[in-house]
VOMAR-866703 format. One record per atom (N, C-alpha, C): residue in one letter; x, y, z. Coordinates in pm, whole numbers, plus 50000, padded with zeros to 5 digits. Last residue first. Example, Ala and Ser with C-alpha at 12.3 -4.5 7.8 and 13.67 -1.06 7.14 Angstrom:
% VOMAR-866703
S512854977550708 S513674989450714 S512905000350787 A513194943150780 A512304955050780 A513204967050780 
% end
This chain:
% VOMAR-866703
S462864983851916 S462404996652021 S462395000952130 K465674970551820 K464444967151900 K463904980851971 W468624966451634 W467344979251647 W465594972251700 Y469684935551708 Y469274946951620 Y468424958251635 E471744908551817 E470144916551822 E470424929651767 F473164883351762 F473524896651773 F471944906951731 K473974852651897 K473204861051833 K473174876451884 R476894831251833 R476104842651902 R475044846751856 G478194808351751 G477794806851858 G477024821251934 T479214820651514 T478284811251500 T477384808851605 F480264842151376 F480614836951527 F478734830851545 I480164849251098 I481084840551173 I481474836651306 S477994868451080 S477554851551049 S478864843651115 K478844891951100 K478404886151209 K478624875551196 P482034902650965 P480634898550966 P480044889651073 I483014935350971 I483564922351054 I481934915351047 M485064957550771 M483934947650765 M484054934650835 A487174982250855 A487044967150845 A485954964850854 H488335006250635 H486985002350736 H487004990950713 V490325037050633 V489995023450587 V489045019650663 G490935069450501 G489965060850589 G490565046250552 L492635102550580 L492565092050488 L491705078950565 T492565133550574 T492785125450644 T491765111950555 K492405141750269 K493515142050339 K493275135950479 D490595128050123 D489795138550237 D491035143450325 V490905105249991 V491325120849885 V490465130250009 A490245080849973 A491835080249969 A491855096249929 Q488155060950177 Q488465070550087 Q489675075150095 T487875033950243 T486705041650249 T487135052850130 V489404999750139 V489945020750163 V488655024550175 E488814976950371 E488354982150231 E489024999350261 F489034944750458 F489394959050525 F489404963650397 N487294914350605 N487504925450487 N487794939750527 V487564887750791 V487414903650808 V487694911850669 G488904865650801 G487364865750762 G486974879250779 T491494861650834 T491354852150787 T489354855850712 S492144885551012 S493644880550890 S492594871750803 C490514884651228 C490544897051135 C491534892250962 I491284861151376 I489964863651307 I489944871651191 S493984867951411 S493544859051387 S492184858751280 L493424887251609 L494134891451487 L494304879351361 A491834872651793 A491314884151712 A492164884351596 E493494856451905 E492874848251823 E492044862551741 N495564875052001 N495704871151941 N494644858751822 F493794886952221 F494604896552101 F494974888252017 S491264866752281 S492314871052290 S492694880952169 Y487374876752272 Y488604870752218 Y489954875052286 G485344891652388 G485944883352458 G487034875352422 L483934908452214 L483554895652236 L484124886952304 E485064932052342 E483844935152348 E483084916652294 E488054930652339 E487614936352433 E485454934952441 K488804916152091 K488844911152216 K488264917452323 L486984927451882 L486804914051894 L487444908952023 F487984953551918 F486584950051963 F486454937551975 N490904948951876 N490474955752049 N488734952852014 C490524942251593 C491084934351694 C490714936251849 A489574966751462 A488904958551507 A489304947551553 E491694985251563 E490324989851619 E489614973051638 M493544975651419 M493944977551557 M492464978051627 S492894979451163 S493324963451197 S493434964451402 A492845006651161 A491615001651146 A491844987251182 N495655015751180 N494895017351259 N493045010951254 R496555003950972 R497094994651109 R495485000951171 M495145018350794 M495075005750790 M495434999450886 A496535045050852 A494665040850866 A494705028450831 K499065038750744 K498915043950898 K497235039650950 N498565037250516 N499385026450552 N499055025150711 L497855065150469 L497025053150419 L497355041850470 D498305089150657 D499055079050571 D498035065450553 P496415104950806 P496955108550651 P497845097850589 D493815082850910 D495455089150919 D495325100050799 L491605057251062 L491935071751016 L493595074751034 G489725032251029 G490925034951076 G491315049851002 F486515017851237 F487395026951126 F488725029251107 A485004987751183 A485684997651258 A486595007851153 I481404975851197 I482604984751090 I483604985151228 F479814941651185 F480224952451234 F481344961351181 H476874932350953 H478264935750969 H478714945151085 T474024929650920 T474954917950919 T476544922750928 P472684952850968 P472324942450992 P472884928651002 T475894974451085 T474904969550982 T473944960551057 E477354999751232 E476744986851239 E475754985551114 A480555019851354 A479525019551248 A478845003451286 R481985045651540 R482025032151489 R480765031351411 V484765070951622 V483655067151536 V483635049551508 Q486475063751910 Q486255065651757 Q485305067651706 K486025061352184 K486905070552163 K487085070952004 I483165058652407 I483835054952306 I485345062152250 T481225053152678 T482135061152611 T483175052752512 K478265055052785 K478615045352734 K479955055852640 G476855076952959 G477745068053029 G478645058752939 K474115072552790 K474655076652918 K475835066952978 H473185072552458 H473355062152587 H474415068252670 V470565086552292 V471695091952401 V471945076352466 I469425083551961 I469415075652107 I470515077852176 F467485095451680 F468815097651799 F468555091551911 K467185080251408 K466325088151486 K467745083951619 A466475098251042 A467435091351151 A466695092451295 T466635107350739 T465675100050832 T466585095050955 L468095127850504 L468395121050619 L467225118550703 T467485137350161 T466765138350318 T467375126750427 M469445151849915 M469205140749974 M468465144250135 S471555158549604 S470605166949751 S469875157749805 A474885145049586 A473415147349530 A472335152249672 E477395131249386 E477005143249498 E475545145949485 I478845104849384 I477405115049276 I476575120849381 A481925117449494 A480955105749459 A479985111749338 V485485132949468 V483765134849515 V482825123249450 G487315118849406 G487525132249470 G486045136149540 S487925100449225 S487815109549139 S488035125649251 I487745076649421 I489195081149366 I489245094949309 E486265062549605 E486205076649580 E487045087449529 G486825042449798 G488085049049751 G487735067749710 N483825023949646 N485365026649758 N486325036849695 G482005043349495 G482745035549498 G483815033549598 Q478595057049533 Q479985060149551 Q480755045849517 A475415075149491 A476385063549485 A477725067349481 A474245099149612 A473395093549542 A473985075149505 H475275113949879 H475575108149775 H474635100749772 S475685146550090 S475285133050061 S475125129649902 D476975165550240 D477745158250177 D477305146050170 G475505161850646 G475585167850460 G476505158850381 A475195172050941 A475215163150882 A474965166050711 T475745177951280 T475665181351157 T476195176051054 F475115177251628 F475255170251511 F474945174551399 L475805182751927 L475665190851816 L476025187251676 C475955174952208 C476455164752085 C476675176551986 G474765183952457 G474095182252346 G474625178852217 K478295192252535 K476815191852584 K475885194652450 V480765170852352 V480285184752420 V478975181152457 S481265148652284 S482475154152347 S481775171152356 V480315117252205 V479725127452251 V481005136352298 P481105095251943 P481285097652079 P480995112252101 L478705077251786 L479675085451778 L479715089951907 Y477675049951559 Y477805055251674 Y478975066351724 L475585046851321 L476215048451324 L476435054451455 T473565018951132 T473765025051231 T474975032851261 A471295015050840 A472685009150877 A472435017351050 G469385013450705 G469445006550776 G470455004250867 K470525032350459 K469025032850523 K469285015850566 V473855033350444 V472845034050410 V471865033350497 L476955032950511 L476005037950593 L474625043250528 D478965022650313 D477625012850390 D476935020550486 K480605044550195 K479245038550124 K478095027550221 C481785066750376 C481895053650373 C480255049150332 D482405093150460 D482135088150310 D482355075050299 L483485111550666 L483815096750633 L483595088850481 N483305133550780 N483505129650616 N484145115250624 G482395129651093 G482405135850990 G482345128350865 G483655112651353 G482845111951270 G483125119151135 Y485595120551567 Y484095126551591 Y483155122151482 F487655113951487 F487125103551600 F486075106851580 G487455126451133 G488155124151279 G487565114451388 P487715136750791 P487205128650915 P487705127651039 P488065167650635 P489045154750703 P488215147450781 I486215190150584 I487155180050481 I487255165350529 S485415208550760 S484365194250772 S485435186950668 S487775224650987 S486995218550860 S486165208250870 I486855233451313 I487835226751228 I486935223351112 R486995253551605 R487005251151494 R487715245651372 G488585242651875 G488005253751834 G487545248251694 T489455221852069 T490415223151930 T489425234351850 E488065225652271 E489395229752302 E490255230752168 A485575215752261 A485785227052271 A487395231752219 P485815180752043 P485995189252196 P485995206052165 P483435177951784 P485005179951843 P484845184251940 S480115174651714 S481285181951742 S482105177751794 A479455145451492 A479615150951628 A480445160151655 A478295139851174 A479615145651302 A478635148651408 M478345127050862 M477295128751001 M478485128051147 V478675130650581 V479215134750654 V478125135650757 G477725114850321 G479285111150364 G479575119950467 F474775094550337 F475405108050351 F476905106850397 F473775075650074 F474125076650196 F474965090350238 P472135051849816 P472245066949894 P472175065050051 H472885034849582 H473025035949684 H473075047649792 M472045026949255 M472295038349376 M472095033749491 P474765017648999 P473705015049136 P473395020449219 I474655029448742 I475735028748841 I474375027248956 E475525021348394 E474445021048478 E474655020848645 I476135031548069 I476195031448218 I475305032448304 G474515031947819 G475415017447831 G476295018647958 P474495071447784 P473835056147749 P475235042647782 K475405088648083 K475535082047909 K474895069947890 F474895088648350 F475195100148243 F475825096048104 S472845073048581 S473615077548457 S474085089848386 A472145051248827 A472455067548755 A473195070448664 T468715031748966 T470345034148875 T470635048248831 Q466635017648967 Q467405021449102 Q468575021649035 K464945013648736 K465955001848751 K467015006948903 K463235032748841 K462945015348810 K463985008548841 L464345057048859 L464335051748965 L463405034148961 D467235070148740 D466165061448681 D465935053648791 Y468755100448746 Y468155087048801 Y467375082048716 R471405113748582 R470365114548601 R469575100148677 Y474575131348658 Y473915112148682 Y472815118048668 V476505146948491 V475425149748553 V474825137848532 F480065159248526 F478955149548490 F477805150048568 T482205183648432 T481295177148520 T480455171048438 E485695186548424 E484575181448346 E483865175748436 A488885202948348 A488105198648421 A486665195248355 Q491855186248220 Q490715196148186 Q489445191548319 T493715165248306 T494135177548217 T493335188148212 V494735143848521 V493835149348491 V494245161748417 A497305136948654 A496575127248491 A495635132848430 D497715140748860 D498625147448763 D497895140248651 P495715131149053 P496215142249067 P496915148448967 L494395109049136 L495155109949042 L495475126548964 D492575112449362 D494115100049339 D494905103149272 G491745144349332 G491165132249369 G492465123649359 G493135172449103 G492025168749225 G492225150449234 K494325184548949 K495325181749071 K494375176949170 P491715190648727 P493265186848764 P493535188848910 W488765169748802 W489305186148785 W490855179748776 V485525160348771 V487215154348768 V487525168048747 A482385147748968 A483125160248866 A484905154548890 N478735144848938 N480165141148964 N481215150548878 V475225148649060 V476635152048972 V477875149949046 G472205134248991 G473315139249108 G474495140948996 Y468665140248995 Y470065136348941 Y470915139749061 S466185144649060 S466185135248996 S467625131848886 S465745151449421 S465635157049281 S465795142949193 R466165141749698 R465345147149654 R465165159249514 P466525107749773 P466465120849688 P465635130449683 S466745098950139 S466045097650007 S466045106849951 V467565074050390 V468125084450275 V467375081850158 D466255062250686 D465935063150537 D467045075950513 L467265060050933 L465775047550898 L465145054050748 I469955050951132 I469385055150984 I468385050950921 R470105062051425 R469675050051347 R469175056651214 V473145069451594 V472265073051482 V471735060851431 E474115072751935 E473325065551843 E473055071651727 L476525086952107 L475185091552034 L474965077951938 T477695080252444 T477865075052278 T476335083652243 D479495103252663 D477985093852630 D478305091052456 G481445122152718 G481525112252769 G480485100052740 S479415152352717 S480495146152718 S480375134252792 D475795145752669 D476975153952696 D478055142452707 A472375144652530 A473775141852545 A474845153952625 G469935161152664 G470575147052744 G472045141152738 E469365167252330 E468735167852502 E469275157052532 I471185180452076 I470355162752158 I470095165552286 Y470735206151875 Y471365201252002 Y470665185152048 I472485200551523 I471455198551621 I471645194351776 P473985228051343 P474425214951437 P472815217951478 G473055221251008 G473175217151153 G473665230251229 T473755208050691 T473015215850794 T472775210750920 L477065220850499 L476355213350595 L474835221950648 M479255220750211 M477675231850295 M476935221450349 H482175218250339 H481135211050246 H480115221450303 G484895240650307 G484415224750340 G483145223450302 T487895260850457 T486825257450400 T485965241450395 L488495288750691 L488385274750629 L486875269350552 G488595317050725 G489135308250607 G489055293450571 S487505328650940 S488975325750956 S489565317550835 P484825328650880 P485585341450901 P487025338750879 E482785307650650 E483635307550807 E484405320350806 P481155320350407 P482185314650461 P482695313950596 K477665323750450 K479055331250391 K479605319850452 V474325323350291 V475295316850362 V476495323350346 R472555339750075 R473055343750216 R474085335850307 Q473485331349796 Q473105344249848 Q473435350249976 I473695306149810 I474515312849756 I474605326949811 I470815299149958 I472435295149995 I473185304949971 D469275303449723 D468975311449821 D470395312149926 L469715283249543 L469935298149516 L470095303049642 M469405260849717 M470875261749649 M470885276849622 D466665263349698 D467645263849877 D468675265249778 Q465995258149426 Q465835273149491 Q466275274949661 A466505230949439 A466995240449331 A467575254449419 Q464525221249631 Q466265217049637 Q467055227849605 E462675227049458 E462615232949600 E463955228749649 D463535232749130 D462575228949247 D463465232549358 I464155245348855 I464125250248986 I463125246149081 P465075217948650 P463775222248713 P464525234348831 L467205214448388 L466935208048532 L465845216648590 K469025216248158 K467575213648137 K466805208748253 N471705223448163 N471205208948195 N469855203548186 S471365252448148 S472175245748062 S471965225448059 T469875257648370 T469655257548273 T470065250548155 F471625249748562 F469865242848567 F469595248848415 F473625264348577 F473825248648557 F472675241948549 A472955294048566 A473045283948431 A473275270548449 T471995299348813 T470915294248733 T471385287448613 P474475315048919 P474035301148980 P472795293448894 D476685329848824 D475655329148713 D475315312848818 K478305333349019 K478855342648914 K477295345448850 R478605306349159 R478425323449227 R477885329849101 S477745280748998 S478755292449021 S477905302549097 I477695246549075 I476685256549078 I477855271249070 G479195222449079 G478635226748976 G478105241248933 A477345213549412 A478545206349264 A477835214149137 M475385212949611 M475895225249563 M477275227449430 N473245196549689 N474625190749669 N474825203649575 V471965194150057 V472115202549918 V473235199149864 A469655178550281 A471095182850259 A470785188750119 Q467265176850561 Q467915177250390 Q468985179650417 I466395154550792 I467875165750772 I467685166150649 S464325141251046 S464675145850899 S465475157450875 V464425125451329 V464595136151286 V465005135351157 V462775108751618 V463025106551477 V463195123951420 D463955110351959 D463365116251844 D464095110551688 G465825099352157 G464635091652071 G463755098952002 D466305129452291 D466765115552300 D465415107752252 K464905161352125 K465015152452243 K465615139052193 V466505185451977 V465525174851984 V465905165752080 T466915221251844 T466865210351972 T466055201651955 A468535237151581 A467395230151660 A467675226851751 I470955249951534 I470005257651500 I468445251351486 P473215258051781 P472815250351724 P471415256051625 P476135281151697 P474985279451768 P474175265651695 V479605271451757 V478815270851649 V477065269651719 D481125260251944 D480885273251939 D480075273251839 A482105234251899 A481385235852003 A480745249552048 G482285232251501 G482755233551695 G481875235251743 Y482825223351177 Y481975222151315 Y482655230351404 Y482635236450813 Y483335233850955 Y482075229451083 G481035246450571 G482145241150596 G482795233850737 W478455264650633 W479665264450529 W481165259150601 V475465255750766 V476925261550806 V477775257650737 M472235264950775 M473255256550679 M474395263950748 N469935276950839 N470105263350879 N471135254350850 E469095296150678 E469505297650843 E469675287750916 P468625285050408 P470395292050492 P470155296150634 T467585252550451 T467365267350397 T468495273750487 S466815225650438 S467935229850403 S467995244350316 R465205217550738 R465225223550615 R466285227950588 I463965191750941 I465445201750951 I465555205750788 L461385179551114 L462015185750983 L462725193951009 H460695161251386 H461425172651339 H461905173051189 D459485130351382 D459105143151521 D459715156651430 P458575121351085 P459375125451176 P458875131451317 K457155092850941 K457095106950978 K458065109951107 I458595079650650 I458605074850798 I458515092050836 S458375083650353 S457345079850436 S457295076150585 P460335109850288 P460235099550346 P458855094550375 P458815133850076 P459735131650179 P459675112250216 A459035127249690 A458135130849825 A459155126049927 F459415133249416 F460475130149502 F459825136949665 P457115137549236 P458065145149286 P459325143849396 P458305104649159 P458765121049140 P456935123349186 T459005082549407 T458605083849293 T458445099549254 L460405054349530 L460525068949534 L459655071949416 A461985032649738 A460605034249692 A460295050249694 L464595018249661 L464035030849673 L463145029249618 P465404987749824 P464944992949735 P464745008349746 H468954983849977 H467444985449965 H466764991249853 A471584965950155 A470954972049989 A469524972250000 P470954963050417 P471494972450380 P471674976450266 A467424951950538 A468634949950468 A469634962150419 L466314957350833 L466104959950770 L467894956750666 P464294929251055 P465274942751031 P465514945550879 Q461614932251228 Q462024928051077 Q463174939551045 T462344930951482 T461304922851458 T461284921451307 A465584939351611 A464634943051559 A463754928951501 S467454944951879 S467004935951778 S465984944051730 H470894961451969 H469314960351938 H468444947351871 A473824973452109 A473044968251984 A471774964652056 L475104979652305 L474364991852248 L473444987052134 Q476404955252418 Q475364965252522 Q474974977752434 P478424954952227 P477324940452252 P476424951952361 L479214986052011 L479214974452161 L477994970252149 A479904983151696 A478524986051799 A479024979251902 L482095004751567 L481624990751590 L480684994351687 F480785022451422 F481615017351581 F481395003351558 A480755240849519 A481065228749551 A480275222049666 L480145265749410 L479865259749549 L479885244349536 S482655282049266 S481325278749270 S481055268349381 G484695307649313 G483895305349211 G482545296649219 K485685303449589 K486285319149502 K485055314249377 V484825279749686 V484585293749757 V484735308449669 A486265263349555 A484745265249517 A484205277949591 D488785266049616 D488705271549496 D487415273949466 A488555251249861 A488965260449893 A488485269549737 L487815223949735 L486995235049776 L487155244849839 F490305218149603 F489215218749513 F488115229949639 R491905217149832 R492245229349730 R491105229149667 R490985194949989 R490855208050001 R491055222149906 R491575179149772 R490075178749789 R489855191649875 S494535175249748 S493795177049672 S491985182449692 D495975167449978 D494875181849947 D494555186149875 A496655142949863 A496055144350003 A495385158550021 A497795146549599 A496605138249651 A496035142949782 A500325159649685 A499495168449630 A498105159449625 P501825142149887 P501035152849960 P499795161149857 A500355106449800 A501285119349766 A500725130449813 T500195081850034 T499375088049932 T500395103249920 K502155051649999 K502025064450068 K501275075449975 K500625019549901 K501865030749947 K501165040749992 M500924986950000 M499905000449984 M500855012649997 
% end
């Protein structure tokens, strides 16, 4: 595994910095796991028809992607919350995709691609006019939040049950650009690709003969980092979550975030219609989506690193600017989970990881790079892992 070149590691940060100028671009602890009488499959059908109605699940709160609810590219304990919800509430959170939108002529993208100025498009136009960058110059994604969760405090764990991720439009956008992604010197001309959805086939395509299966997910789901870190860019992921870009965090998955500040201050965005592991162009199919999630606070359950779970797998994350070190961190996270939570010796855990666990490059383009371990529940034949019991 090669070490990522500095140009590749910094490419997404440069891209988003340029966007400011021109266009807007847990492993589940057993005691935190729950059962479901009807478990959700990780690969799920899209039950959507135009005009892309909100999810069928009725939330306790809807957080709209209007300018007053947006934060441009950063997290921080001092960022004022835009909403307050209770432990156990179901919340729908809208996000927008700003890729391809020029600040000088924001309607040109829609006109040239024959796309309607629908609700999500109008939100984008309003955002361009009213949302300002972070004063210190931090750059990153256009995000919705932060959301204050009553009862959450430092040392707790926030469980985010992903009940649905649904498209808000008929298309998504991917792009390539010089000095971008994992091949920074191979692209000589920037190009934008509009992927249109076929909801019957559940695919996205930018030209005939290419059909990418849709698996909507949010690239960014974050708890605020501790107050002492100050404000930080949303581009690199961290122990608090953030820009993980993990394509397995679809409907039916669970994310566990360590809570570092009172109220947690949950922020989300960077929604995608689909992505390949690695995200090597620098972006996925960037898309306006609605996340519907249930927030559950686990008092006194402390974790040091973001973790995830699906009906079929536990997921351990390794993060580092060096991809080799990210791989080692994911390996250690996975082995420690098997040792500390399932009771195996470290040597047994290492053997299990080497023979039955897949380690995958989550993304290689977000400055802090990611590797995740997919630990199948099925290999533990003497155990039953319950999931999502209300």
